[in-house]
PDB file of N, CA, C and O in Angstrom:
ATOM      1  N   MET A   1      -7.645  -7.186   2.101  1.00  0.00           N
ATOM      2  CA  MET A   1      -7.536  -7.058   3.765  1.00  0.00           C
ATOM      3  C   MET A   1      -7.620  -5.959   4.021  1.00  0.00           C
ATOM      4  O   MET A   1      -7.991  -5.731   5.173  1.00  0.00           O
ATOM      5  N   LEU A   2      -7.380  -4.957   3.274  1.00  0.00           N
ATOM      6  CA  LEU A   2      -7.238  -3.669   3.283  1.00  0.00           C
ATOM      7  C   LEU A   2      -8.907  -2.887   2.992  1.00  0.00           C
ATOM      8  O   LEU A   2      -9.609  -2.124   3.654  1.00  0.00           O
ATOM      9  N   GLN A   3      -9.063  -3.677   1.404  1.00  0.00           N
ATOM     10  CA  GLN A   3     -10.484  -3.382   1.529  1.00  0.00           C
ATOM     11  C   GLN A   3     -11.720  -3.770   2.731  1.00  0.00           C
ATOM     12  O   GLN A   3     -12.570  -3.017   3.205  1.00  0.00           O
ATOM     13  N   ALA A   4     -11.567  -4.642   2.903  1.00  0.00           N
ATOM     14  CA  ALA A   4     -12.367  -5.318   4.479  1.00  0.00           C
ATOM     15  C   ALA A   4     -12.136  -4.447   5.447  1.00  0.00           C
ATOM     16  O   ALA A   4     -13.027  -4.376   6.293  1.00  0.00           O
ATOM     17  N   THR A   5     -11.308  -3.833   5.570  1.00  0.00           N
ATOM     18  CA  THR A   5     -11.032  -2.895   6.911  1.00  0.00           C
ATOM     19  C   THR A   5     -12.186  -2.069   6.590  1.00  0.00           C
ATOM     20  O   THR A   5     -12.513  -1.637   5.485  1.00  0.00           O
ATOM     21  N   PRO A   6     -13.069  -1.826   8.341  1.00  0.00           N
ATOM     22  CA  PRO A   6     -14.212  -0.928   8.125  1.00  0.00           C
ATOM     23  C   PRO A   6     -13.141   0.515   8.219  1.00  0.00           C
ATOM     24  O   PRO A   6     -11.912   0.504   8.287  1.00  0.00           O
ATOM     25  N   GLN A   7     -13.996   1.624   8.199  1.00  0.00           N
ATOM     26  CA  GLN A   7     -13.584   3.117   7.795  1.00  0.00           C
ATOM     27  C   GLN A   7     -12.256   3.126   7.383  1.00  0.00           C
ATOM     28  O   GLN A   7     -11.284   3.736   7.827  1.00  0.00           O
ATOM     29  N   VAL A   8     -12.434   1.984   6.027  1.00  0.00           N
ATOM     30  CA  VAL A   8     -10.819   2.542   4.838  1.00  0.00           C
ATOM     31  C   VAL A   8     -11.306   2.676   3.516  1.00  0.00           C
ATOM     32  O   VAL A   8     -12.168   2.036   2.914  1.00  0.00           O
ATOM     33  N   VAL A   9     -10.840   3.296   3.295  1.00  0.00           N
ATOM     34  CA  VAL A   9     -11.128   3.381   1.535  1.00  0.00           C
ATOM     35  C   VAL A   9      -9.782   3.194   0.922  1.00  0.00           C
ATOM     36  O   VAL A   9      -8.708   3.691   1.261  1.00  0.00           O
ATOM     37  N   VAL A  10     -10.108   2.236  -0.216  1.00  0.00           N
ATOM     38  CA  VAL A  10      -8.988   1.411  -0.788  1.00  0.00           C
ATOM     39  C   VAL A  10      -9.368   1.929  -2.598  1.00  0.00           C
ATOM     40  O   VAL A  10     -10.353   1.596  -3.257  1.00  0.00           O
ATOM     41  N   LYS A  11      -8.227   2.810  -3.020  1.00  0.00           N
ATOM     42  CA  LYS A  11      -8.636   3.354  -4.567  1.00  0.00           C
ATOM     43  C   LYS A  11      -7.270   2.139  -5.494  1.00  0.00           C
ATOM     44  O   LYS A  11      -6.105   1.924  -5.159  1.00  0.00           O
ATOM     45  N   VAL A  12      -7.808   1.761  -6.305  1.00  0.00           N
ATOM     46  CA  VAL A  12      -6.389   0.878  -7.159  1.00  0.00           C
ATOM     47  C   VAL A  12      -5.989   1.162  -8.697  1.00  0.00           C
ATOM     48  O   VAL A  12      -6.869   0.501  -9.248  1.00  0.00           O
ATOM     49  N   ASP A  13      -5.631   1.425  -9.188  1.00  0.00           N
ATOM     50  CA  ASP A  13      -5.747   1.193 -10.826  1.00  0.00           C
ATOM     51  C   ASP A  13      -4.356   0.658 -11.077  1.00  0.00           C
ATOM     52  O   ASP A  13      -3.204   0.928 -10.739  1.00  0.00           O
ATOM     53  N   THR A  14      -4.971  -0.195 -11.798  1.00  0.00           N
ATOM     54  CA  THR A  14      -4.396  -1.269 -13.140  1.00  0.00           C
ATOM     55  C   THR A  14      -4.328  -0.754 -14.348  1.00  0.00           C
ATOM     56  O   THR A  14      -3.821  -1.508 -15.178  1.00  0.00           O
ATOM     57  N   SER A  15      -4.744   0.513 -14.811  1.00  0.00           N
ATOM     58  CA  SER A  15      -4.868   0.749 -16.559  1.00  0.00           C
ATOM     59  C   SER A  15      -3.593   0.976 -17.423  1.00  0.00           C
ATOM     60  O   SER A  15      -3.665   1.095 -18.646  1.00  0.00           O
ATOM     61  N   LEU A  16      -2.083   1.046 -16.532  1.00  0.00           N
ATOM     62  CA  LEU A  16      -1.183   1.033 -17.129  1.00  0.00           C
ATOM     63  C   LEU A  16      -0.481  -0.057 -17.087  1.00  0.00           C
ATOM     64  O   LEU A  16      -0.229  -0.350 -15.918  1.00  0.00           O
ATOM     65  N   ARG A  17       0.112  -1.066 -18.126  1.00  0.00           N
ATOM     66  CA  ARG A  17       0.411  -1.973 -18.174  1.00  0.00           C
ATOM     67  C   ARG A  17       1.709  -2.124 -17.749  1.00  0.00           C
ATOM     68  O   ARG A  17       2.598  -1.748 -18.512  1.00  0.00           O
ATOM     69  N   GLY A  18       2.193  -2.926 -15.952  1.00  0.00           N
ATOM     70  CA  GLY A  18       3.510  -2.883 -15.682  1.00  0.00           C
ATOM     71  C   GLY A  18       3.202  -1.945 -14.854  1.00  0.00           C
ATOM     72  O   GLY A  18       4.131  -1.859 -14.050  1.00  0.00           O
ATOM     73  N   ASN A  19       2.303  -1.114 -14.595  1.00  0.00           N
ATOM     74  CA  ASN A  19       2.022  -0.298 -13.179  1.00  0.00           C
ATOM     75  C   ASN A  19       0.700  -0.719 -12.122  1.00  0.00           C
ATOM     76  O   ASN A  19      -0.442  -1.001 -12.486  1.00  0.00           O
ATOM     77  N   ILE A  20       1.087  -0.684 -11.081  1.00  0.00           N
ATOM     78  CA  ILE A  20       0.018  -0.592 -10.116  1.00  0.00           C
ATOM     79  C   ILE A  20       0.132   0.264  -9.251  1.00  0.00           C
ATOM     80  O   ILE A  20       0.845   0.067  -8.267  1.00  0.00           O
ATOM     81  N   TYR A  21      -0.577   1.445  -9.444  1.00  0.00           N
ATOM     82  CA  TYR A  21      -1.317   2.115  -8.016  1.00  0.00           C
ATOM     83  C   TYR A  21      -2.196   1.712  -7.264  1.00  0.00           C
ATOM     84  O   TYR A  21      -3.106   0.980  -7.653  1.00  0.00           O
ATOM     85  N   PHE A  22      -2.051   2.169  -5.932  1.00  0.00           N
ATOM     86  CA  PHE A  22      -3.031   2.082  -5.107  1.00  0.00           C
ATOM     87  C   PHE A  22      -2.926   3.235  -3.609  1.00  0.00           C
ATOM     88  O   PHE A  22      -1.905   3.511  -2.979  1.00  0.00           O
ATOM     89  N   SER A  23      -4.230   3.693  -3.379  1.00  0.00           N
ATOM     90  CA  SER A  23      -3.642   4.467  -1.968  1.00  0.00           C
ATOM     91  C   SER A  23      -4.952   4.270  -1.297  1.00  0.00           C
ATOM     92  O   SER A  23      -6.018   4.089  -1.885  1.00  0.00           O
ATOM     93  N   VAL A  24      -4.720   4.335   0.372  1.00  0.00           N
ATOM     94  CA  VAL A  24      -5.191   3.959   0.988  1.00  0.00           C
ATOM     95  C   VAL A  24      -5.526   5.112   2.247  1.00  0.00           C
ATOM     96  O   VAL A  24      -4.627   5.617   2.919  1.00  0.00           O
ATOM     97  N   GLU A  25      -6.752   5.371   2.396  1.00  0.00           N
ATOM     98  CA  GLU A  25      -7.074   6.666   2.768  1.00  0.00           C
ATOM     99  C   GLU A  25      -8.257   6.080   3.987  1.00  0.00           C
ATOM    100  O   GLU A  25      -9.322   5.496   3.787  1.00  0.00           O
ATOM    101  N   ASP A  26      -7.635   6.471   5.240  1.00  0.00           N
ATOM    102  CA  ASP A  26      -8.576   6.025   6.669  1.00  0.00           C
ATOM    103  C   ASP A  26      -9.858   7.380   6.913  1.00  0.00           C
ATOM    104  O   ASP A  26      -9.732   8.517   6.458  1.00  0.00           O
ATOM    105  N   ASN A  27     -10.448   7.134   7.320  1.00  0.00           N
ATOM    106  CA  ASN A  27     -11.799   7.971   7.751  1.00  0.00           C
ATOM    107  C   ASN A  27     -11.236   7.719   9.639  1.00  0.00           C
ATOM    108  O   ASN A  27     -11.325   6.591  10.125  1.00  0.00           O
ATOM    109  N   GLN A  28     -10.733   8.830  10.428  1.00  0.00           N
ATOM    110  CA  GLN A  28     -10.713   9.006  11.403  1.00  0.00           C
ATOM    111  C   GLN A  28     -10.728   6.965  11.872  1.00  0.00           C
ATOM    112  O   GLN A  28     -11.817   6.481  12.179  1.00  0.00           O
ATOM    113  N   CYS A  29      -9.882   6.351  11.861  1.00  0.00           N
ATOM    114  CA  CYS A  29      -9.956   5.315  12.286  1.00  0.00           C
ATOM    115  C   CYS A  29      -9.048   5.325  13.991  1.00  0.00           C
ATOM    116  O   CYS A  29      -8.352   6.184  14.533  1.00  0.00           O
ATOM    117  N   ASP A  30      -9.438   4.091  14.367  1.00  0.00           N
ATOM    118  CA  ASP A  30      -9.434   3.910  15.677  1.00  0.00           C
ATOM    119  C   ASP A  30      -8.148   3.369  15.823  1.00  0.00           C
ATOM    120  O   ASP A  30      -7.637   2.943  14.788  1.00  0.00           O
ATOM    121  N   ALA A  31      -7.302   3.258  17.191  1.00  0.00           N
ATOM    122  CA  ALA A  31      -5.659   2.222  17.209  1.00  0.00           C
ATOM    123  C   ALA A  31      -5.639   1.284  16.435  1.00  0.00           C
ATOM    124  O   ALA A  31      -4.770   1.160  15.572  1.00  0.00           O
ATOM    125  N   ALA A  32      -6.643   0.426  16.625  1.00  0.00           N
ATOM    126  CA  ALA A  32      -7.098  -0.953  16.224  1.00  0.00           C
ATOM    127  C   ALA A  32      -6.439  -1.004  14.216  1.00  0.00           C
ATOM    128  O   ALA A  32      -5.599  -1.606  13.547  1.00  0.00           O
ATOM    129  N   VAL A  33      -7.512   0.061  14.028  1.00  0.00           N
ATOM    130  CA  VAL A  33      -7.702   0.069  12.431  1.00  0.00           C
ATOM    131  C   VAL A  33      -6.327   0.619  12.211  1.00  0.00           C
ATOM    132  O   VAL A  33      -5.555  -0.075  11.551  1.00  0.00           O
ATOM    133  N   LEU A  34      -5.909   1.796  12.685  1.00  0.00           N
ATOM    134  CA  LEU A  34      -4.849   3.012  12.166  1.00  0.00           C
ATOM    135  C   LEU A  34      -2.951   1.625  12.211  1.00  0.00           C
ATOM    136  O   LEU A  34      -1.982   1.797  11.473  1.00  0.00           O
ATOM    137  N   TYR A  35      -3.086   0.404  13.349  1.00  0.00           N
ATOM    138  CA  TYR A  35      -2.048  -0.207  13.866  1.00  0.00           C
ATOM    139  C   TYR A  35      -2.308  -2.003  12.645  1.00  0.00           C
ATOM    140  O   TYR A  35      -1.518  -2.927  12.447  1.00  0.00           O
ATOM    141  N   ARG A  36      -3.599  -1.795  12.170  1.00  0.00           N
ATOM    142  CA  ARG A  36      -3.634  -3.116  11.450  1.00  0.00           C
ATOM    143  C   ARG A  36      -2.970  -2.327   9.769  1.00  0.00           C
ATOM    144  O   ARG A  36      -2.204  -2.986   9.066  1.00  0.00           O
ATOM    145  N   LEU A  37      -3.412  -0.916   9.362  1.00  0.00           N
ATOM    146  CA  LEU A  37      -2.984  -0.520   8.023  1.00  0.00           C
ATOM    147  C   LEU A  37      -1.212  -0.188   8.266  1.00  0.00           C
ATOM    148  O   LEU A  37      -0.481  -0.338   7.287  1.00  0.00           O
ATOM    149  N   ILE A  38      -0.674   0.206   9.445  1.00  0.00           N
ATOM    150  CA  ILE A  38       0.629   0.162   9.622  1.00  0.00           C
ATOM    151  C   ILE A  38       1.195  -0.997   8.879  1.00  0.00           C
ATOM    152  O   ILE A  38       1.846  -1.026   7.835  1.00  0.00           O
ATOM    153  N   THR A  39       0.611  -2.357  10.020  1.00  0.00           N
ATOM    154  CA  THR A  39       1.093  -3.417   9.602  1.00  0.00           C
ATOM    155  C   THR A  39       1.271  -3.550   8.108  1.00  0.00           C
ATOM    156  O   THR A  39       2.342  -3.519   7.502  1.00  0.00           O
ATOM    157  N   ILE A  40      -0.545  -3.777   7.357  1.00  0.00           N
ATOM    158  CA  ILE A  40      -0.101  -4.303   6.079  1.00  0.00           C
ATOM    159  C   ILE A  40       0.871  -3.272   4.905  1.00  0.00           C
ATOM    160  O   ILE A  40       1.449  -3.798   3.954  1.00  0.00           O
ATOM    161  N   GLY A  41       0.904  -2.317   5.070  1.00  0.00           N
ATOM    162  CA  GLY A  41       1.570  -1.537   4.625  1.00  0.00           C
ATOM    163  C   GLY A  41       3.302  -1.741   4.533  1.00  0.00           C
ATOM    164  O   GLY A  41       4.065  -1.766   3.568  1.00  0.00           O
ATOM    165  N   ASP A  42       3.536  -1.878   6.077  1.00  0.00           N
ATOM    166  CA  ASP A  42       4.766  -2.646   6.080  1.00  0.00           C
ATOM    167  C   ASP A  42       5.721  -3.485   5.313  1.00  0.00           C
ATOM    168  O   ASP A  42       6.900  -3.529   4.961  1.00  0.00           O
ATOM    169  N   PHE A  43       4.133  -4.395   5.208  1.00  0.00           N
ATOM    170  CA  PHE A  43       4.337  -6.038   4.955  1.00  0.00           C
ATOM    171  C   PHE A  43       4.228  -5.934   3.316  1.00  0.00           C
ATOM    172  O   PHE A  43       4.796  -6.752   2.592  1.00  0.00           O
ATOM    173  N   LEU A  44       3.447  -4.856   2.808  1.00  0.00           N
ATOM    174  CA  LEU A  44       3.937  -4.230   1.252  1.00  0.00           C
ATOM    175  C   LEU A  44       5.127  -4.265   0.942  1.00  0.00           C
ATOM    176  O   LEU A  44       5.655  -5.121   0.232  1.00  0.00           O
ATOM    177  N   GLU A  45       5.912  -2.856   1.713  1.00  0.00           N
ATOM    178  CA  GLU A  45       6.483  -2.560   1.252  1.00  0.00           C
ATOM    179  C   GLU A  45       7.886  -3.394   1.354  1.00  0.00           C
ATOM    180  O   GLU A  45       8.854  -3.404   0.594  1.00  0.00           O
ATOM    181  N   THR A  46       7.640  -4.072   2.548  1.00  0.00           N
ATOM    182  CA  THR A  46       9.107  -5.228   2.652  1.00  0.00           C
ATOM    183  C   THR A  46       8.876  -6.128   0.905  1.00  0.00           C
ATOM    184  O   THR A  46       9.683  -6.418   0.022  1.00  0.00           O
ATOM    185  N   GLY A  47       8.011  -6.242   0.988  1.00  0.00           N
ATOM    186  CA  GLY A  47       7.984  -7.569  -0.394  1.00  0.00           C
ATOM    187  C   GLY A  47       8.185  -6.786  -1.810  1.00  0.00           C
ATOM    188  O   GLY A  47       8.782  -7.215  -2.798  1.00  0.00           O
ATOM    189  N   ILE A  48       7.477  -5.416  -1.644  1.00  0.00           N
ATOM    190  CA  ILE A  48       8.237  -4.396  -2.893  1.00  0.00           C
ATOM    191  C   ILE A  48       9.909  -4.160  -2.821  1.00  0.00           C
ATOM    192  O   ILE A  48      10.742  -4.267  -3.721  1.00  0.00           O
ATOM    193  N   THR A  49      10.012  -3.932  -1.930  1.00  0.00           N
ATOM    194  CA  THR A  49      11.450  -3.661  -1.873  1.00  0.00           C
ATOM    195  C   THR A  49      12.106  -4.739  -1.989  1.00  0.00           C
ATOM    196  O   THR A  49      13.022  -4.542  -2.788  1.00  0.00           O
ATOM    197  N   SER A  50      12.111  -5.948  -1.540  1.00  0.00           N
ATOM    198  CA  SER A  50      12.751  -7.440  -2.045  1.00  0.00           C
ATOM    199  C   SER A  50      13.045  -7.096  -3.261  1.00  0.00           C
ATOM    200  O   SER A  50      14.143  -6.764  -3.707  1.00  0.00           O
ATOM    201  N   LEU A  51      11.814  -7.198  -3.909  1.00  0.00           N
ATOM    202  CA  LEU A  51      11.446  -7.332  -5.739  1.00  0.00           C
ATOM    203  C   LEU A  51      12.744  -6.064  -6.434  1.00  0.00           C
ATOM    204  O   LEU A  51      13.740  -6.278  -7.125  1.00  0.00           O
ATOM    205  N   CYS A  52      12.305  -5.051  -6.007  1.00  0.00           N
ATOM    206  CA  CYS A  52      13.356  -3.902  -6.321  1.00  0.00           C
ATOM    207  C   CYS A  52      14.844  -4.364  -6.367  1.00  0.00           C
ATOM    208  O   CYS A  52      15.497  -4.110  -7.379  1.00  0.00           O
ATOM    209  N   LYS A  53      15.457  -5.080  -5.246  1.00  0.00           N
ATOM    210  CA  LYS A  53      16.745  -5.381  -4.989  1.00  0.00           C
ATOM    211  C   LYS A  53      17.112  -6.300  -6.260  1.00  0.00           C
ATOM    212  O   LYS A  53      18.025  -5.908  -6.986  1.00  0.00           O
ATOM    213  N   GLU A  54      16.512  -7.386  -6.537  1.00  0.00           N
ATOM    214  CA  GLU A  54      16.156  -8.110  -6.885  1.00  0.00           C
ATOM    215  C   GLU A  54      16.212  -8.018  -8.264  1.00  0.00           C
ATOM    216  O   GLU A  54      17.112  -8.627  -8.843  1.00  0.00           O
ATOM    217  N   TYR A  55      15.223  -7.213  -9.039  1.00  0.00           N
ATOM    218  CA  TYR A  55      14.787  -6.812  -9.985  1.00  0.00           C
ATOM    219  C   TYR A  55      15.369  -5.054 -10.056  1.00  0.00           C
ATOM    220  O   TYR A  55      14.416  -4.352  -9.719  1.00  0.00           O
ATOM    221  N   PRO A  56      16.191  -4.476 -10.274  1.00  0.00           N
ATOM    222  CA  PRO A  56      16.450  -3.267  -9.889  1.00  0.00           C
ATOM    223  C   PRO A  56      15.936  -2.059 -11.456  1.00  0.00           C
ATOM    224  O   PRO A  56      15.466  -0.924 -11.531  1.00  0.00           O
ATOM    225  N   GLU A  57      16.434  -3.290 -12.631  1.00  0.00           N
ATOM    226  CA  GLU A  57      15.569  -2.410 -13.647  1.00  0.00           C
ATOM    227  C   GLU A  57      14.838  -2.362 -14.033  1.00  0.00           C
ATOM    228  O   GLU A  57      14.611  -1.731 -15.065  1.00  0.00           O
ATOM    229  N   TYR A  58      13.610  -3.412 -13.010  1.00  0.00           N
ATOM    230  CA  TYR A  58      12.375  -3.780 -13.272  1.00  0.00           C
ATOM    231  C   TYR A  58      11.081  -2.844 -12.301  1.00  0.00           C
ATOM    232  O   TYR A  58       9.912  -2.501 -12.478  1.00  0.00           O
ATOM    233  N   VAL A  59      11.834  -2.749 -11.528  1.00  0.00           N
ATOM    234  CA  VAL A  59      10.680  -2.625 -10.699  1.00  0.00           C
ATOM    235  C   VAL A  59      10.871  -1.571  -9.487  1.00  0.00           C
ATOM    236  O   VAL A  59      11.900  -1.796  -8.850  1.00  0.00           O
ATOM    237  N   GLU A  60      10.459  -0.974  -9.235  1.00  0.00           N
ATOM    238  CA  GLU A  60      10.490   0.602  -8.456  1.00  0.00           C
ATOM    239  C   GLU A  60       9.445   0.568  -7.854  1.00  0.00           C
ATOM    240  O   GLU A  60       8.420   0.012  -8.249  1.00  0.00           O
ATOM    241  N   ILE A  61       9.636   1.347  -6.506  1.00  0.00           N
ATOM    242  CA  ILE A  61       8.508   1.565  -5.421  1.00  0.00           C
ATOM    243  C   ILE A  61       8.775   2.952  -4.914  1.00  0.00           C
ATOM    244  O   ILE A  61       9.842   3.276  -4.394  1.00  0.00           O
ATOM    245  N   ARG A  62       7.552   3.910  -5.128  1.00  0.00           N
ATOM    246  CA  ARG A  62       7.464   4.685  -4.218  1.00  0.00           C
ATOM    247  C   ARG A  62       6.577   5.196  -3.617  1.00  0.00           C
ATOM    248  O   ARG A  62       5.547   5.269  -4.287  1.00  0.00           O
ATOM    249  N   LYS A  63       6.487   5.716  -2.324  1.00  0.00           N
ATOM    250  CA  LYS A  63       5.841   5.816  -1.528  1.00  0.00           C
ATOM    251  C   LYS A  63       5.557   7.557  -1.118  1.00  0.00           C
ATOM    252  O   LYS A  63       6.454   8.380  -0.938  1.00  0.00           O
ATOM    253  N   GLN A  64       4.119   7.816  -1.039  1.00  0.00           N
ATOM    254  CA  GLN A  64       3.846   9.049  -0.395  1.00  0.00           C
ATOM    255  C   GLN A  64       2.784   8.983   0.496  1.00  0.00           C
ATOM    256  O   GLN A  64       1.688   8.476   0.255  1.00  0.00           O
ATOM    257  N   ILE A  65       3.287   9.736   1.978  1.00  0.00           N
ATOM    258  CA  ILE A  65       2.151   9.669   2.818  1.00  0.00           C
ATOM    259  C   ILE A  65       1.773  10.918   3.436  1.00  0.00           C
ATOM    260  O   ILE A  65       2.571  11.350   4.268  1.00  0.00           O
ATOM    261  N   GLU A  66       0.902  11.480   3.248  1.00  0.00           N
ATOM    262  CA  GLU A  66       0.206  12.440   3.417  1.00  0.00           C
ATOM    263  C   GLU A  66      -0.637  12.221   4.865  1.00  0.00           C
ATOM    264  O   GLU A  66      -1.435  11.342   5.188  1.00  0.00           O
ATOM    265  N   ALA A  67      -0.181  13.253   5.512  1.00  0.00           N
ATOM    266  CA  ALA A  67      -0.960  13.237   7.534  1.00  0.00           C
ATOM    267  C   ALA A  67      -2.007  14.411   7.077  1.00  0.00           C
ATOM    268  O   ALA A  67      -2.810  14.872   7.889  1.00  0.00           O
TER     269      ALA A  67
END
């Protein structure tokens, strides 16, 4: 969904086994696109946080937001 969003650049790195790194950059998005990014981000964070609680020794989430 993110990759199909106009004005958004998504970078994904799965080169290390057991790790997923991705970044999302907006290129001066309008309000509708920004809302979509926030909604998708909240969805991903909720899902991964749930996995962290269920498997704390195996799953960790780190989030970095840059303005």
